[in-house]
C-alpha positions in Angstrom: -0.6 14.5 8.2 -2.0 17.4 10.6 -1.2 18.0 13.9 -3.5 20.7 15.5 -3.2 21.5 18.8 -0.1 19.9 19.7 2.3 20.5 22.1 3.8 17.8 24.1 7.1 19.2 24.2 9.2 16.8 26.5 8.2 13.9 23.9 9.0 16.8 20.4 12.4 17.2 22.5 13.7 13.5 22.3 12.3 13.4 18.9 14.6 16.5 17.9 17.8 15.1 19.6 17.2 12.0 18.3 17.1 13.8 14.6 20.6 15.7 15.7 22.2 12.7 16.2 21.0 10.6 13.3 22.8 14.2 11.5 26.1 13.4 13.2 26.1 9.7 12.2 25.6 11.0 9.1 28.2 13.4 9.1 30.6 11.1 10.6 30.1 8.8 7.8 30.4 11.4 5.1 33.7 12.5 6.8 35.2 9.4 6.3 34.1 8.0 2.9 37.0 8.8 1.2 39.1 6.4 3.6 39.8 3.3 1.7 41.0 1.5 5.2 37.3 2.4 6.8 34.0 0.4 5.4 30.6 2.1 6.1 28.7 -0.6 5.9 28.6 -1.7 9.6 27.9 2.2 10.4 25.4 2.5 7.8 23.8 -0.2 9.7 23.7 1.7 12.7 22.3 4.4 11.0 19.0 2.6 9.5 18.8 1.3 13.0 18.3 4.7 14.6 16.7 6.0 11.9 13.6 3.1 12.8 14.0 4.0 15.9 13.0 7.6 15.3 10.3 6.7 13.0 8.7 4.7 16.3 9.5 7.7 18.2 7.8 9.8 15.7 4.9 7.9 15.3 4.6 8.0 19.2 4.6 12.1 19.4 1.9 11.8 16.7 -0.3 9.3 18.0 -0.4 11.5 20.7 -1.2 14.6 18.8 -4.0 13.3 17.1 -5.7 11.5 19.9 -6.0 14.3 22.2 -7.5 16.5 20.0 -10.4 13.8 19.3 -10.9 12.1 23.2 -9.9 12.5 26.5 -9.3 9.3 27.4 -6.0 8.7 25.3 -3.9 8.1 28.4 -6.3 5.1 28.9 -6.0 4.4 25.2 -2.2 4.3 26.0 -2.4 2.1 29.1 -4.8 -0.6 27.3 -2.6 -1.1 24.1 0.8 -1.2 26.6 -1.4 -4.2 28.6 -2.9 -5.9 25.2 0.6 -6.0 23.9 2.5 -7.2 26.6 0.1 -10.2 26.7 -0.1 -10.5 22.7 -3.9 -9.8 22.9 -4.8 -8.8 19.6 -7.0 -5.5 19.4 -8.4 -3.1 16.7 -9.3 0.2 18.4 -11.0 3.2 16.0 -11.1 6.5 17.2 -13.6 8.5 15.5 -12.4 11.9 14.6 -14.5 14.7 12.3 -15.9 12.1 10.1 -18.5 9.6 10.8 -17.2 6.3 10.9 -20.6 4.1 11.5 -21.8 4.5 7.6 -18.4 3.1 6.6 -18.5 -0.3 8.7 -20.9 -3.3 9.9 -22.2 -2.4 13.2 -21.5 -4.4 16.0 -22.9 -4.8 19.7 -23.6 -1.7 21.2 -21.8 -0.8 24.6 -22.2 3.1 25.4 -19.8 3.2 28.3 -16.6 5.1 29.3 -13.7 4.3 27.9 -11.4 2.4 30.8 -8.5 0.0 30.2 -10.5 -2.7 32.0 -13.4 -2.0 29.5 -11.0 -2.6 26.7 -8.7 -5.0 27.9 -12.1 -7.1 28.6 -13.8 -7.0 25.4 -10.1 -8.3 23.6 -9.6 -10.8 26.2 -9.2 -14.2 23.9 -12.4 -15.9 24.0 -14.4 -12.8 24.3 -17.2 -13.1 22.1 -16.3 -9.5 20.7 -12.7 -10.1 20.7 -12.1 -10.7 16.6 -14.2 -7.0 15.8 -13.2 -3.5 16.1 -14.2 -1.3 19.1 -15.1 2.5 18.0 -14.6 5.3 20.4 -16.0 8.8 19.9 -15.0 11.3 22.3 -14.8 9.7 25.4 -17.4 6.8 25.2 -17.1 3.4 23.5 -19.6 3.3 21.2 -19.7 -0.3 20.3 -18.0 -3.6 20.0 -17.4 -6.3 17.6 -17.3 -4.0 14.3 -16.5 -4.9 11.3 -14.5 -2.9 9.2 -13.6 -2.6 5.7 -10.4 -4.1 4.2 -7.9 -2.3 2.3 -8.1 -2.9 -1.5 -4.7 -1.3 -1.9 -2.1 -3.7 -2.7 0.7 -4.0 0.1 4.1 -5.0 -0.3 4.2 -6.4 3.1 2.4 -9.9 2.5 2.6 -10.9 6.0 0.2 -8.0 7.3 -2.6 -9.6 8.9 -6.4 -8.8 8.7 -6.8 -6.2 11.6 -3.9 -4.0 10.0 -5.7 -4.5 6.9 -9.2 -3.2 8.5 -7.4 -0.8 10.0 -5.8 0.7 6.7 -9.2 0.3 5.3 -11.2 2.0 7.3 -8.6 5.3 7.3 -9.1 5.2 3.3 -12.6 5.7 4.0 -12.6 8.4 6.7 -10.3 10.4 8.9 -11.0 8.0 11.7 -7.7 6.9 13.5 -7.1 3.1 13.8 -4.9 1.1 16.6 -3.6 -2.2 16.1 -2.4 -4.5 18.3 -0.7 -7.4 16.8 -1.5 -10.8 18.4 1.3 -12.7 16.5 4.0 -10.1 17.8 2.6 -7.8 19.9 3.4 -4.7 18.2 1.6 -2.1 18.4 0.9 0.6 15.4 -1.6 2.9 14.1 -3.4 3.8 10.8 -4.3 7.1 9.6 -5.2 8.3 6.1 -4.1 5.0 4.3 -1.0 4.9 5.7 0.3 2.6 8.6 3.0 3.6 11.3 4.4 1.3 13.8 4.8 2.5 17.9 7.9 2.0 19.7 7.1 -0.7 21.9 10.6 -1.0 23.6 9.7 2.0 26.1 6.5 2.4 27.4 4.4 4.9 24.8 4.3 8.5 26.6 0.8 10.0 25.9 0.8 12.2 29.1 3.4 15.2 27.8 5.5 14.2 30.6 
């Protein structure tokens, strides 16, 4: 993955601190490995949980980098997906980067409006005729909604992966677009890029402001 023009120093510092703490945890386990009276299983479970936190933290950091290079509305996207996540309203948002997205999708309804949280949240409100499809964002414009994306053909170990996630992976395999997904079952946020899916930590607000 690339992260051109990526700074966001406070977020980067949090990530570095998390990795340093993980190293200390692993070193502590290594130091007591020879102690027969000490069982590592509980400590290793803590290491596993901390590693998952770092993965989500890193995903938030890189998501920030990827979006900020192609749209000035990344803060609005952050606000939107967090509100949708809170209410467990499923959503699929495709942000076009260098490659044109439209040749790879079944185009839905043209919108042609500036990206705002209210617009995105209204589109994905349950019962809206367009809420099952994906929205396409190019620059600062919401180009269309209700778009149908290609589903991934890759065999996925996670059998419970829903249609939105498979569609997000599918479009990320066809072009360099980034696809944001909100699960309506769990409220979890993730994003797909280059055929891989990355979870976002939703236990804390997503910081896409660089402070």
